Structure formats: structure tokens, C-alpha cells
DRENROZA-447033 format. One line per field, with one value per residue (C-alpha): residue in three letters; x, y, z. Coordinates in nm, 3 decimals, m for minus. Example, Ala and Ser with C-alpha at 12.3 -4.5 7.8 and 13.67 -1.06 7.14 Angstrom:
REM residues 2
type <- c(Ala, Ser)
xx <- c(1.230, 1.367)
yy <- c(m0.450, m0.106)
zz <- c(0.780, 0.714)
REM end
This chain:
REM residues 279
type <- c(Met, Thr, Ala, Ser, Pro, Ala, Gly, Pro, Met, Leu, Pro, Ala, Asp, Thr, Phe, Ala, Gly, Arg, Thr, Val, Leu, Val, Thr, Gly, Gly, Gly, Thr, Gly, Leu, Gly, Lys, Ala, Ile, Gly, Val, Glu, Phe, Gly, Arg, Ala, Gly, Ala, Ala, Val, Ala, Val, Ala, Ser, Arg, Asn, Glu, Glu, His, Arg, Ala, Ala, Gly, Val, Ala, Ala, Ile, Glu, Ala, Val, Gly, Ala, Lys, Ala, Val, Gly, Val, Glu, Val, Asp, Val, Arg, Ser, Pro, Glu, Ala, Ile, Gly, Ser, Ala, Phe, Asp, Glu, Val, Glu, Arg, Ala, Val, Gly, Pro, Val, Ser, Ile, Leu, Ile, Asn, Asn, Ala, Ala, Ala, Asn, Phe, Pro, Val, Ser, Ala, Thr, Asp, Leu, Ser, Pro, Asn, Gly, Trp, Arg, Ala, Val, Glu, Gln, Ile, Val, Leu, Asp, Gly, Thr, Phe, Phe, Cys, Ser, Gln, Glu, Leu, His, Arg, Arg, Val, Ala, Ala, Ala, Asp, Glu, Val, Gly, Ala, Ile, Val, Asn, Ile, Val, Ser, Thr, Ala, Ala, Ala, Ser, Gly, Gly, Pro, Gly, Met, Val, His, Ser, Ala, Ala, Ala, Lys, Ala, Gly, Val, Val, Asn, Leu, Thr, Lys, Thr, Leu, Ala, Val, Glu, Trp, Ala, Pro, Ala, Val, Arg, Val, Asn, Ala, Ile, Ala, Pro, Gly, Leu, Phe, Pro, His, Glu, Asp, Leu, Pro, Ala, Ala, Ile, Gln, Ala, Val, Arg, Asp, Pro, Asp, Leu, Asp, Asp, Ser, Arg, Gln, Pro, Ala, Gly, Arg, Val, Gly, Gln, Pro, His, Glu, Leu, Gly, Trp, Ala, Ala, Thr, Tyr, Leu, Cys, Ser, Pro, Tyr, Ala, Ala, Phe, Ile, Thr, Gly, His, Val, Leu, Val, Val, Asp, Gly, Gly, Asn, Trp, Leu, Arg, Arg, Asp, Phe, Ala, Met, Pro, Pro, Phe, Thr, Pro, Ile, Ser, Asp, Gln, Leu, Gly, Gly, Arg)
xx <- c(m1.448, m1.301, m1.187, m0.817, m0.613, m0.535, m0.179, 0.120, 0.169, 0.510, 0.834, 0.834, 1.117, 0.975, 0.916, 1.179, 1.288, 0.992, 0.705, 0.355, 0.079, m0.277, m0.549, m0.870, m0.652, m0.837, m1.140, m1.253, m1.043, m0.794, m0.721, m0.683, m0.433, m0.234, m0.219, m0.077, 0.191, 0.277, 0.308, 0.550, 0.783, 0.664, 0.604, 0.247, 0.092, m0.284, m0.430, m0.783, m0.976, m1.131, m0.926, m1.115, m1.054, m0.683, m0.654, m0.830, m0.600, m0.285, m0.399, m0.467, m0.126, 0.060, m0.122, 0.076, 0.404, 0.449, 0.522, 0.231, 0.141, m0.184, m0.194, m0.482, m0.533, m0.803, m0.711, m0.897, m0.630, m0.280, m0.147, m0.285, m0.137, 0.208, 0.189, 0.079, 0.371, 0.607, 0.457, 0.487, 0.847, 0.940, 0.770, 0.860, 1.054, 0.986, 0.683, 0.770, 0.452, 0.104, m0.233, m0.509, m0.801, m0.992, m1.338, m1.691, m1.998, m2.369, m2.640, m2.853, m3.022, m2.863, m3.192, m3.178, m2.805, m2.738, m2.447, m2.294, m2.327, m2.156, m1.872, m1.820, m1.753, m1.561, m1.328, m1.232, m1.204, m1.051, m0.897, m0.767, m0.607, m0.428, m0.310, m0.173, m0.007, 0.153, 0.298, 0.437, 0.599, 0.745, 0.919, 1.038, 1.181, 1.358, 1.520, 1.612, 1.428, 1.178, 0.814, 0.484, 0.120, m0.193, m0.529, m0.842, m1.104, m1.417, m1.535, m1.809, m1.536, m1.547, m1.909, m2.089, m2.261, m2.638, m2.715, m2.350, m2.302, m2.082, m1.853, m1.842, m1.750, m1.484, m1.336, m1.326, m1.120, m0.887, m0.843, m0.740, m0.515, m0.351, m0.263, m0.150, 0.077, 0.221, 0.374, 0.463, 0.631, 0.811, 1.055, 1.060, 0.707, 0.496, 0.123, m0.138, m0.498, m0.717, m1.089, m1.237, m1.553, m1.771, m1.562, m1.808, m1.661, m1.782, m1.718, m1.945, m2.157, m2.517, m2.641, m2.447, m2.553, m2.915, m2.906, m2.735, m2.882, m2.606, m2.791, m2.746, m2.394, m2.212, m2.465, m2.440, m2.066, m1.927, m1.654, m1.921, m1.812, m1.735, m1.384, m1.196, m1.036, m0.686, m0.705, m0.727, m0.430, m0.237, m0.313, m0.196, 0.127, 0.208, 0.163, 0.395, 0.654, 0.973, 0.790, 0.576, 0.859, 0.766, 0.395, 0.265, m0.050, m0.251, m0.599, m0.623, m0.980, m1.019, m1.380, m1.402, m1.515, m1.832, m1.808, m1.775, m2.092, m2.346, m2.627, m2.873, m3.162, m3.084, m3.308, m3.592, m3.467, m3.571, m3.493, m3.251, m3.507, m3.747, m3.475, m3.377, m3.723, m3.640, m3.800)
yy <- c(3.080, 3.193, 2.951, 2.873, 3.032, 2.815, 2.752, 2.549, 2.461, 2.294, 2.405, 2.333, 2.080, 1.879, 1.572, 1.636, 1.306, 1.117, 0.950, 0.939, 0.707, 0.822, 0.564, 0.725, 1.027, 1.159, 1.309, 1.497, 1.472, 1.231, 1.487, 1.762, 1.546, 1.480, 1.852, 1.935, 1.667, 1.817, 2.163, 2.017, 1.872, 1.512, 1.324, 1.198, 0.883, 0.909, 0.560, 0.485, 0.239, 0.529, 0.686, 1.015, 1.042, 0.970, 1.242, 1.495, 1.419, 1.442, 1.774, 1.926, 1.824, 1.939, 2.274, 2.348, 2.266, 1.911, 1.585, 1.342, 1.014, 0.821, 0.448, 0.206, m0.022, m0.230, m0.222, m0.547, m0.732, m0.777, m0.864, m0.543, m0.343, m0.491, m0.409, m0.054, 0.001, m0.128, 0.110, 0.409, 0.325, 0.314, 0.649, 0.866, 0.658, 0.408, 0.474, 0.544, 0.723, 0.576, 0.742, 0.482, 0.695, 0.464, 0.392, 0.296, 0.410, 0.466, 0.528, 0.222, 0.071, m0.248, m0.429, m0.342, m0.393, m0.676, m0.922, m0.775, m0.423, m0.529, m0.702, m0.420, m0.168, m0.399, m0.525, m0.181, m0.014, m0.284, m0.540, m0.272, m0.074, m0.382, m0.507, m0.164, m0.115, m0.458, m0.383, m0.049, m0.207, m0.493, m0.254, m0.004, m0.279, m0.444, m0.112, m0.039, 0.292, 0.472, 0.505, 0.648, 0.551, 0.753, 0.576, 0.782, 0.657, 0.803, 0.907, 0.647, 0.388, 0.483, 0.590, 0.357, 0.477, 0.427, 0.412, 0.335, m0.003, m0.141, 0.161, 0.215, m0.148, m0.150, 0.179, 0.043, m0.241, 0.011, 0.195, m0.132, m0.207, 0.134, 0.075, m0.283, m0.205, 0.101, m0.133, m0.421, m0.206, 0.047, 0.203, 0.137, 0.261, 0.502, 0.431, 0.690, 0.769, 1.073, 1.084, 1.371, 1.557, 1.729, 1.844, 1.919, 1.893, 1.860, 1.485, 1.374, 1.077, 1.159, 0.923, 1.117, 1.454, 1.346, 1.312, 1.649, 1.994, 2.228, 2.532, 2.395, 2.252, 2.541, 2.585, 2.217, 2.239, 2.359, 2.536, 2.736, 2.609, 2.297, 2.187, 2.294, 2.010, 2.157, 2.136, 1.759, 1.772, 1.968, 1.705, 1.422, 1.594, 1.680, 1.323, 1.194, 1.467, 1.476, 1.714, 1.421, 1.169, 1.056, 1.011, 0.667, 0.469, 0.790, 0.870, 1.244, 1.373, 1.675, 1.783, 2.111, 1.927, 1.792, 1.431, 1.540, 1.747, 1.653, 1.859, 1.840, 1.854, 1.668, 1.700, 1.447, 1.107, 0.981, 0.615, 0.561, 0.343, 0.640, 0.879, 0.652, 0.528, 0.162, m0.098)
zz <- c(1.587, 1.256, 0.988, 0.965, 0.685, 0.385, 0.272, 0.382, 0.748, 0.734, 0.567, 0.195, 0.224, 0.517, 0.300, 0.033, m0.117, 0.033, m0.149, m0.001, m0.117, m0.045, m0.103, m0.220, m0.292, m0.593, m0.426, m0.117, 0.194, 0.037, m0.232, 0.030, 0.220, m0.096, m0.173, 0.171, 0.138, m0.200, m0.048, 0.208, m0.055, m0.103, m0.424, m0.398, m0.541, m0.584, m0.553, m0.672, m0.884, m1.076, m1.357, m1.341, m0.967, m1.009, m1.272, m1.047, m0.756, m0.966, m1.117, m0.774, m0.642, m0.952, m0.923, m0.605, m0.780, m0.652, m0.829, m0.847, m1.011, m1.031, m0.968, m1.002, m0.705, m0.539, m0.170, m0.111, m0.312, m0.161, m0.507, m0.659, m0.371, m0.426, m0.797, m0.718, m0.481, m0.754, m1.009, m0.779, m0.694, m1.063, m1.125, m0.826, m0.572, m0.293, m0.073, 0.290, 0.400, 0.366, 0.417, 0.443, 0.334, 0.098, 0.235, 0.147, 0.335, 0.299, 0.560, 0.632, 0.933, 1.063, 0.997, 0.627, 0.570, 0.326, 0.359, 0.043, 0.183, 0.505, 0.321, 0.073, 0.350, 0.584, 0.313, 0.185, 0.526, 0.747, 0.513, 0.277, 0.557, 0.688, 0.349, 0.250, 0.588, 0.572, 0.229, 0.346, 0.651, 0.449, 0.210, 0.470, 0.689, 0.394, 0.302, 0.666, 0.639, 0.864, 0.764, 0.879, 0.841, 0.910, 0.906, 0.853, 1.097, 1.261, 1.604, 1.553, 1.608, 1.976, 2.019, 1.781, 1.466, 1.436, 1.065, 0.993, 1.164, 0.884, 0.875, 1.253, 1.319, 1.047, 1.168, 1.524, 1.386, 1.225, 1.556, 1.721, 1.425, 1.462, 1.826, 1.773, 1.477, 1.652, 1.910, 1.680, 1.418, 1.636, 1.578, 1.203, 1.125, 1.327, 1.300, 1.393, 1.302, 1.246, 1.326, 1.125, 1.210, 0.952, 0.654, 0.372, 0.023, m0.333, m0.349, m0.063, m0.179, m0.261, 0.010, 0.274, 0.133, 0.159, 0.539, 0.596, 0.635, 0.512, 0.648, 1.001, 0.970, 1.139, 1.420, 1.512, 1.584, 1.920, 1.723, 1.541, 1.200, 1.003, 0.915, 0.607, 0.407, 0.425, 0.805, 0.780, 0.545, 0.805, 1.069, 0.843, 0.739, 1.100, 1.221, 0.947, 0.992, 1.201, 1.435, 1.551, 1.569, 1.922, 1.851, 1.759, 1.835, 1.871, 1.738, 1.673, 1.670, 1.441, 1.479, 1.671, 1.984, 1.827, 1.935, 2.300, 2.292, 2.554, 2.697, 2.985, 2.738, 2.419, 2.111, 2.084, 1.972, 1.630, 1.557, 1.270, 1.091, 1.086, 0.967, 0.681, 0.597, 0.665, 0.887)
REM end
């Protein structure tokens, strides 16, 4: 299967007059999502605790001719989130679309996972997603507007994630959150999720890079290739667009069929503890 062409998917005015906030929007897939919203006419707020990451995200979005602003936020803090939304509104307008992309992850066996490691991932992934979503809903409802949320999750939320117990459990919580809020907040805010497959990019953490074999990435995918970051951006912009106005509570898997792969003769099983060198 050939790779998809890069470039805009939606009309350039699809999100004209709308402001999108992307948490973790300065690097990797968050940055790619922000760029696609910019191509489709949105003003984009790049939210991150890291100043260098914010600057990179803003530069990438401005490079496609869109308006962007960086905002510092710790998604674990409801107070910091409220302040960030205020800052974005003063700079580029009220936020009506939220992409909950901020995450923390590192491969570790459940035996070796520390309490602090567990909390660090759970608080950013699950607590942060809820606190940001709650703030978005509060503001959209008060303004009598219509909003949209997309949560970035993982197929491990459904299948389990050996070596990623903290992340898989937190993402499973986000999937449940997505479905619950979709009902509670309809019709004011549509809430959907995307479960990406393998989308290599330059900002992958070193710990994740260490357990990959880039030479085998394509051959391990049923689609015959890995994903391209802009394809995830296309999925996010579609779910937030008027073209998906009747879709809510859905988890869209974008992985070339990889999570469904099963075979009569699977490769030999290697325990996660052996793979990671733990106990």
C-alpha cells in the first residue's frame, strides 16, 4: 500500500473563526495535528510545559500560513488549565475545540513500576484529559456554543499493554471517559477519540525508540507501511469538523489494521521482563 499524499484534506475555511487547543502540541503527533487544523483555517493554541516545544509547534503552524500561539500549562492542575484557556482567549479567541494529546509513557514491567511512575503517567493521561475537557465544556456551555473534543488514546486501552501497564490503564480510562462524556455533554460538545498505530516521528522518546526496530517497522504492519503524522492530523480534523457532526462517543483506530492482526502461528513469546531486562 502506498503512503498517502501530504497536504490539506478539508477546505481551507472549515474551521475559520474557531480556536483549537492542542495539549502536547509542540512535538510529534500533537504538532502534526496542530498543523492540519491550521491548514483548515483554525487558530491553534500549542499547550505544553516546555517553552522550546511550544515554539516549535507555533513555528510549524505558522509555516502553513495559520495563526498560532503557545501557552504554558500543566494539565494536572485545573487552575493552570483555566488560566491557559483565559490566555488563549485573549490572544486568538475562545477555545471551542480541544485535542487531548498530552501524555507520558515509558516501557517498564509492572513488577518494576514505581508508585511515582504510575502516578506520573496516570495523572497526565487520565486526570489531565478530564480536567481539560471539563474546562472546555464549561466555557462552551456558558457561551451557548458548540464544541468538539478528540482524545488521543491507544489500542492497548482495549487489548492491554504488556510493558505499558500505566499507560494502557490510563488510556482505558480515557476511552470510558470519552463514551461517558459523549452522552452527558450532547449536543453541546461532541467527544471522540483516536487510537493511533505506529507513527514514527523525530520526537519519539528515547525509551520508546530503544524497543523499536525501524528496519522492520513497515514489514510488521498489515498495511505494508507505518503511518504518516499528517494522517493522524486528518483524522482529528475530520472528527471535529461539520462533516462528522453526527459522530460522538467513537474511538477511531488509525493503524493500518495492525491491532487486529492474528495468525495461526504467532512468533515465539518473550516475556516483557526479558525484553526490558527487568525482574
